N, C-alpha and C positions, 0 to 999 in steps of 0.2 A: 385186120389189115393194118400194117404199120405204115406210118407216114414218114416222108423224107422230103426235106427242102434244103436247098443250098442258097444262101444269101451272099450277095456281092456288094462291096462298098460302092462301086462305081457302075455306071450304065454299061450295057452290053457285056455283062458278066466279067467285068474287069476289076482289078484291085483285090484286096484281101477277101477271102471267103470264109464262111462258117456254115457247117452242116448241122441241121437241127432234125431231131427225130421225135419230138413231142412238144408239149406245152412249155413255154418260156415266158415268165412274167416280167422279165427285165433283160433285154438284149444288150444293154449298154456295156456290160462287161465283156461281151464277145465282139461287138462292132460299134464303131462310132457313128456310122451312118449306113444306110442300105438304099441303093438305087436300082438294083435289079436282082432277080432271083429265078430259080428253076424249081418248080414243084414236081418232084420226081414221082411221088405217090401221095394219095390222100387228098382230103379237102381241108382247107384252113381258113381261119378267121385271123386277120391281122388288125392290130390296134395302133393308133398313133400316139398312145401314151402307155406307160408301164402299168402293170397289174390289170391288163385287159380293159383298159378305160379309153375314153375318147371315141373317135370315129371308128366304125367297124368296116372292114373290107373283106369280101369273100373271094378266095382263089381256089381253083382246082388244078389238076395236072396240066402243066404247060410251061412255056418259057416266057418270061416277062422282062424284056431287055431294058425297059424304061417305064416301069409301072407308074411312076409319079405323073408323067404327062398322059399316059394311056388312060388312066382312071381318074384323073383330076385330083389326085392325092396331094395335099399341101405339105405334109410332114413325112418324116421317115417312119418306118416300122419300129415300134418300141417294145411290143410284145406280140406273141402269136399263140394260137391255140388250135390243136388238131381236132377236127370234128370226127367223132367215132363213126366207123363204117356201119351202115345199117341197111338191111334188105327186107325188113318186115313190112307190115301195114302201117299206114299213116292215119293218125286220128287225134283230133284236138277239139276242144270247145272254145269258141271265141265269144266274147261278150262286148256289148255295145258300150258299157260303162265300167268304171273301176269296181273292184271287189265283187266281180262276177254278177253285176247288176245289169238291168236292162235286157234287151233281147239277147238270146243265146242261139248260136248256130253250131252244129257239129260239122267239122270239116274233115274230109278224107282226101281232098285233092287241092290243087292250086286255085287261087282266087286272084284274078287280075284287077278287080275293082269292087270294093265293098259297096260303093255308092250305087252302081248299076245292078249288082247282084242281090243285095239285101236292102237297099234304100237306107243305108246307114250314112248319114251325112258327116258324121264325126269319126268314121272308121271304127277300129277295134281298140278297146281300152284295157282289156284284161283277157287272160286265156289260161287254159289248163291243157298242156301238151301231154297226152297219154302215150302216144306212140310216134316215133320218128323224129327227124330233125328238120327244122323249118327256118326259112329266111323271111323276115318281115320287112316291108318297105314303106317309107313315109308317103309315097305317091302311088297312084294307080299305075298299072302296067309294069310293075317291078322296077320302078325308077326311084331315084333319090337315095337318101341315106338308108342303110340296111342294118338289121340286127339279127343275131342268131338266137334261136330258142330251141333247146333240147327238152327232153321229158322233164316236167315239173310244173309247179304252180306259179303263176305270175299275176298277182292280185292287182297290181297297178303299174302302169307304164310311166308314172311320174318320175321314177328313178332314171329314166332315159330322157329327161327334159320335157316331160309331159307330151310325149309323142302320140300321135294318132295315126296308127298304121292303116294304110289304104289298100295294100295288096300283100300277098304272101305266096310262097312256093315251097315245095318239098325239096330237100336235098336228096337226090336220087342216087341209088347205088351205082349206076352206070357213070356217074360223074367222077368216081374215084379212079 
């Protein structure tokens, strides 16, 4: 499935616009600012810094006439990445500590709170995503800052400010 998003410089889909169909590491050459957008298809991660850095924000199909106030975003979108469509099974191993140490649990579904489900007071510190695409959250019940993890090895979350993830959910195919 191809993704499509239209960015607008001003709120309520006003001002100059720019259409995007895939990953963009630096939007500054296309737009000076972005205050609203329409996700025509696909699921997307937005970043408030170039090169997919800074705070991560997840958006799916819909209209966002003033996303900065709706989502509490402080900065403009500076880069974006389309999350590949996926309809298979979901599977990953999460670890209590860095470098796949401590207790390990194999996950195939969402987890709204590591503390109550597994008695992990410090959350998840490393993971191996075998199948699917996942969103990790810094607080229980899918709250707080979020990060996207696709298939791969993630030995340490220190690269993300030593985050301790407390909940996670699957990015489902019906979100596209």
